[in-house]
C-alpha positions in Angstrom: 37.9 29.4 67.4 35.4 26.6 68.1 36.3 23.8 70.4 36.0 20.2 69.1 32.8 19.5 70.9 31.3 22.9 69.7 32.1 22.1 66.0 30.5 18.7 66.2 27.4 20.2 67.7 27.2 22.8 65.0 27.5 20.2 62.2 24.7 18.1 63.8 22.5 21.2 63.9 23.1 22.0 60.3 22.4 18.5 59.2 18.9 18.8 60.8 18.1 22.1 58.9 19.1 21.2 55.4 15.9 21.3 53.3 14.7 18.2 51.5 14.8 18.0 47.7 11.4 16.5 47.6 8.6 19.1 47.1 5.1 18.5 48.6 2.4 17.4 46.2 0.4 20.3 44.8 -3.1 19.9 43.3 -3.0 21.4 39.9 -5.6 22.4 37.3 -5.4 21.0 33.7 -4.0 24.1 32.3 -1.5 24.8 35.1 0.9 22.2 33.8 1.8 24.6 30.9 2.4 27.6 33.2 4.8 26.1 35.7 6.5 28.6 37.9 10.0 27.4 36.9 9.1 27.5 33.1 8.8 23.7 32.8 6.2 21.6 31.0 4.3 18.5 32.0 7.4 16.2 31.6 9.5 18.4 33.9 6.7 18.4 36.6 6.7 14.6 36.4 10.5 14.4 36.6 10.4 16.8 39.6 8.0 14.6 41.4 10.1 11.6 40.7 13.1 13.2 42.4 11.3 13.1 45.8 11.6 10.6 48.6 9.0 8.3 47.1 6.7 8.6 50.1 3.2 9.7 49.4 2.0 12.6 51.5 -1.6 12.4 52.7 -4.0 15.3 52.7 -5.4 16.4 56.0 -8.9 14.9 56.6 -10.5 18.3 56.4 -9.2 19.2 53.0 -11.7 18.0 50.3 -10.5 16.5 47.1 -11.1 18.2 43.8 -11.7 16.4 40.4 -8.8 16.6 38.1 -8.9 19.6 35.9 -11.7 21.2 37.9 -11.6 24.3 40.1 -13.0 24.0 43.6 -13.4 27.0 45.9 -16.1 28.1 48.4 -18.5 25.2 47.8 -18.3 25.8 44.0 -17.0 23.1 41.7 -16.3 24.3 38.2 -15.7 21.6 35.5 -16.8 23.3 32.4 -15.1 23.2 29.0 -13.0 20.1 29.8 -14.4 17.7 27.1 -15.7 15.4 29.9 -17.7 12.3 28.7 -18.9 11.4 32.2 -19.6 13.1 35.5 -16.3 13.3 37.4 -15.7 11.4 40.6 -14.5 12.7 44.0 -16.7 15.9 43.9 -16.6 17.4 47.4 -19.6 16.5 49.6 -20.1 20.1 50.6 -20.5 21.3 47.0 -23.4 23.7 46.5 -22.9 24.7 42.9 -21.7 22.2 40.3 -20.8 23.5 36.8 -20.6 20.8 34.1 -21.6 22.9 31.1 -19.9 22.7 27.7 -18.7 19.2 27.9 -19.5 15.9 26.1 -21.4 14.0 28.8 -23.9 11.6 27.2 -25.6 10.0 30.1 -26.4 10.5 33.8 -25.9 7.3 35.8 -27.5 6.2 39.1 -24.5 7.1 41.3 -23.2 10.2 39.5 -24.3 12.6 42.2 -24.1 10.2 45.2 -23.4 12.1 48.5 -24.1 15.5 47.1 -27.1 16.2 49.4 -26.1 19.8 49.8 -26.1 20.7 46.1 -28.1 23.9 45.5 -27.5 24.4 41.7 -26.5 22.0 38.9 -25.5 23.2 35.4 -25.5 20.6 32.6 -25.9 23.0 29.7 -24.5 22.2 26.3 -23.7 18.6 26.6 -24.9 15.5 24.7 -27.1 14.0 27.3 -29.8 11.7 26.0 -30.2 9.2 28.8 -31.0 9.9 32.5 -31.2 7.0 35.1 -34.5 7.2 37.0 -32.6 7.5 40.3 -29.8 9.9 39.1 -31.2 12.8 41.1 -32.3 10.9 44.2 -29.3 12.0 46.3 -29.9 15.7 45.5 -32.2 16.4 48.5 -31.8 20.2 48.4 -31.4 21.0 44.7 -33.2 24.2 43.7 -31.9 25.0 40.2 -31.4 22.6 37.4 -30.0 23.9 34.1 -30.4 21.2 31.4 -30.5 23.3 28.2 -28.9 22.4 24.8 -28.7 18.6 25.2 -30.4 15.7 23.4 -33.2 14.9 25.6 -36.4 13.6 24.0 -38.5 13.7 27.3 -38.4 15.5 30.5 -36.5 13.4 33.0 -38.6 11.7 35.6 -38.2 11.8 39.4 -36.8 15.3 39.5 -36.0 16.5 43.0 -39.1 17.6 45.0 -37.1 20.6 46.2 -36.6 22.0 42.6 -37.6 25.6 42.2 -36.2 26.4 38.7 -35.9 24.1 35.6 -34.4 25.3 32.4 -34.6 22.6 29.7 -34.8 24.6 26.5 -33.2 23.6 23.2 -33.5 19.8 23.5 -35.5 17.4 21.4 -38.5 17.0 23.6 -41.7 16.2 21.7 -44.0 15.0 24.6 -44.7 15.9 28.2 -46.4 12.9 29.8 -49.1 13.0 32.5 -47.5 13.3 35.9 -44.1 14.5 34.6 -44.0 17.3 37.2 -45.8 15.5 40.1 -44.3 16.0 43.5 -42.8 19.3 42.4 -44.9 21.6 44.5 -42.1 24.0 45.0 -41.4 24.6 41.3 -41.7 28.2 40.4 -40.1 28.5 36.9 -39.9 26.3 33.8 -38.1 27.4 30.7 -38.7 24.7 27.9 -38.6 26.7 24.7 -36.7 25.6 21.6 -38.2 22.1 21.7 -40.1 20.5 18.7 -43.2 20.1 20.7 -46.8 20.5 19.4 -50.0 21.1 21.3 -50.7 17.3 21.1 -47.4 16.7 22.8 -48.9 17.9 26.2 -50.8 15.0 27.7 -53.8 15.8 29.9 -52.4 16.4 33.4 -48.9 17.1 32.2 -48.7 20.3 34.5 -50.9 18.9 37.3 -49.8 19.9 40.8 -47.6 22.8 39.7 -47.9 26.2 41.1 -45.7 28.1 38.6 -45.2 31.8 38.4 -43.2 31.7 35.1 -43.5 29.4 32.0 -41.8 29.8 28.6 -42.6 27.5 25.6 -41.3 29.8 22.9 -39.7 28.6 19.6 -41.7 25.4 19.5 -44.4 24.1 17.1 -47.5 25.3 18.9 -50.6 26.3 16.9 -52.7 27.4 19.8 -52.4 28.2 23.5 -51.9 24.9 25.3 -54.7 23.7 27.6 -54.5 23.0 31.3 -51.5 25.2 32.0 -51.0 26.1 35.8 -53.6 28.6 36.8 -51.0 30.3 39.1 -49.0 31.7 36.2 -47.8 35.3 36.4 -45.8 35.1 33.2 -46.6 33.0 30.1 -44.2 33.3 27.0 -45.3 31.6 23.8 -43.3 33.7 21.4 -42.0 32.4 18.0 -44.6 29.7 17.5 -47.3 29.1 14.9 -50.3 30.3 16.9 -53.0 31.5 14.5 -55.8 32.8 16.9 -56.7 33.4 20.4 -60.2 31.9 21.0 -62.6 32.9 23.7 -61.7 30.5 26.4 -58.0 30.1 25.7 -57.1 32.4 28.6 -60.0 31.6 30.9 -57.9 30.1 33.7 -55.1 32.6 33.9 -56.6 35.5 35.8 -53.2 36.0 37.7 -51.2 36.8 34.5 -49.2 39.9 34.6 -47.1 39.4 31.4 -48.2 37.5 28.2 -45.9 37.0 25.3 -47.4 36.1 21.9 -45.0 37.9 19.6 -43.7 36.4 16.3 -46.7 34.1 15.7 -49.3 33.9 12.9 -52.2 35.5 14.9 -54.9 37.0 12.7 -57.8 37.0 15.1 -58.4 37.7 18.9 -61.9 36.8 19.7 -63.9 39.4 21.5 -64.0 38.9 25.2 -60.9 36.7 25.4 -58.8 39.4 27.1 -61.4 39.8 29.8 -60.2 36.7 31.5 -56.8 38.3 32.3 -57.8 41.6 34.1 -54.6 41.9 36.0 -52.3 41.9 32.9 -49.5 44.6 33.0 -47.7 43.8 29.7 -49.0 42.2 26.4 -46.8 41.3 23.4 -48.6 40.9 20.1 -45.9 42.2 17.8 -44.9 40.5 14.5 -48.3 38.8 13.9 -51.0 39.3 11.2 -53.5 41.4 13.1 -55.5 43.9 11.1 -56.9 45.9 14.0 -56.2 46.7 17.6 -57.6 43.9 19.8 -60.9 44.6 21.5 -61.0 44.9 25.3 -57.8 46.9 26.0 -59.7 49.9 27.5 -61.2 47.6 30.2 -57.9 46.3 31.3 -57.3 48.6 34.3 -53.6 47.7 35.0 -52.3 47.2 31.4 -49.3 49.5 30.9 -47.2 48.1 27.9 -48.7 46.9 24.5 -46.5 45.7 21.7 -48.5 45.8 18.4 -45.7 46.7 16.0 -45.1 44.8 12.8 -48.7 43.8 12.1 -51.2 44.8 9.4 -53.1 47.4 11.5 -54.3 50.2 9.2 -56.7 52.0 11.5 -56.5 53.1 15.2 -59.8 54.4 16.7 -60.2 56.8 19.6 -61.6 54.0 21.9 -59.0 51.4 21.1 -56.8 51.9 24.2 -58.4 54.2 26.7 -61.9 53.9 28.5 -64.3 56.7 28.0 -64.8 57.6 31.6 -62.2 58.8 34.2 -61.1 56.7 37.2 -61.6 53.4 35.4 -58.0 52.8 34.4 -55.8 52.4 37.5 -52.4 52.5 35.7 -51.6 54.6 32.6 -49.7 53.3 29.7 -46.1 53.9 29.6 -45.4 52.0 26.3 -47.5 51.5 23.1 -45.7 50.3 20.0 -47.5 50.6 16.6 -44.6 51.1 14.2 -44.3 48.8 11.2 -48.1 49.0 10.6 -49.8 50.6 7.5 -51.5 53.2 9.6 -51.4 56.9 8.9 -50.4 58.3 12.2 -51.4 61.9 11.4 -55.0 60.6 11.0 -55.0 59.3 14.6 -56.9 61.6 17.0 -54.8 62.9 19.9 -57.5 61.8 22.4 -56.8 58.2 21.4 -53.8 58.2 23.9 -55.4 60.3 26.7 -54.4 57.6 29.2 -50.8 57.5 28.2 -48.2 59.0 30.5 -46.3 61.0 27.8 -45.9 61.3 24.1 -42.6 59.4 24.0 -44.5 56.3 25.2 -46.1 56.1 21.8 -44.1 54.6 19.0 -45.4 54.9 15.4 -42.4 55.0 13.2 -42.4 54.4 9.5 -44.1 51.6 7.6 -42.3 49.9 4.8 -43.9 47.2 2.5 
């Protein structure tokens, strides 16, 4: 049996080890309230918090906050699909990737990204943004990738971060690109701006001045010709799904570094002789779904051309000199893809020697023609 003193000591120790009824605050996501571990709903969570001691427990100084409803982990803040109308506050300063897509944000204000100097990628896809403050991107000193597609922009935002490498701004309402829009963006490598209702006249002289792009896409727009004064550094140019009607002699004069040219799904009827000689390093040429009546001149002289899409045109004849040079050793790379299906050409009338510089028969696609 315990002595009187021992019993008092034991009771005192037990009183120190009784757990508190108050549970520590736990940061919860928006949908977590409906999946409480004890089977409760939002009201039960609130009632449980009210049973506590009433003292507010502070987070350690090294634990960053996370905007309500968002998920924050490993420098990534995901706030997509939350019906947000503004950029949330209290975004951790060490955030490198911020996902705000599929919300209802209408405007970017001056201090929306304040303190986010470490941000590397920002996604604003599928919002309702029509207005951007001139200094909204000023704090983003290291931003490399900006995804701004499917919004309501009528112009490309000014004062984009000089560190930017990739800009995707397709499917907006952009009709003009003013002179100097991309000034100070010497690191830019890729611009995707298709799906905007922009015409050739919408590109002011000097709109692309200073850029050293490798990749540019202006597909699904309202272009009637190849735009002038594009960056001469381009390796890929995609102008598919426009209303281009012809390629004139000097349209491609400044783009000798092109490796891939996309002109499919246009209204091209004529490619002027000699126009392809300006792009001698081309590897891939897309001219499908146009109104061509013959194979373009100049293909045999293109030493590195490997893929040619000519399907779904009005080509009725293929000559023995249309694709391959007459001499040996002129072509450095053989074709590994030529598509001619969907044309009114009798493939049995095409001489086998026509494809003497093709790697194998399977690389040639004729198919059936249906009126």
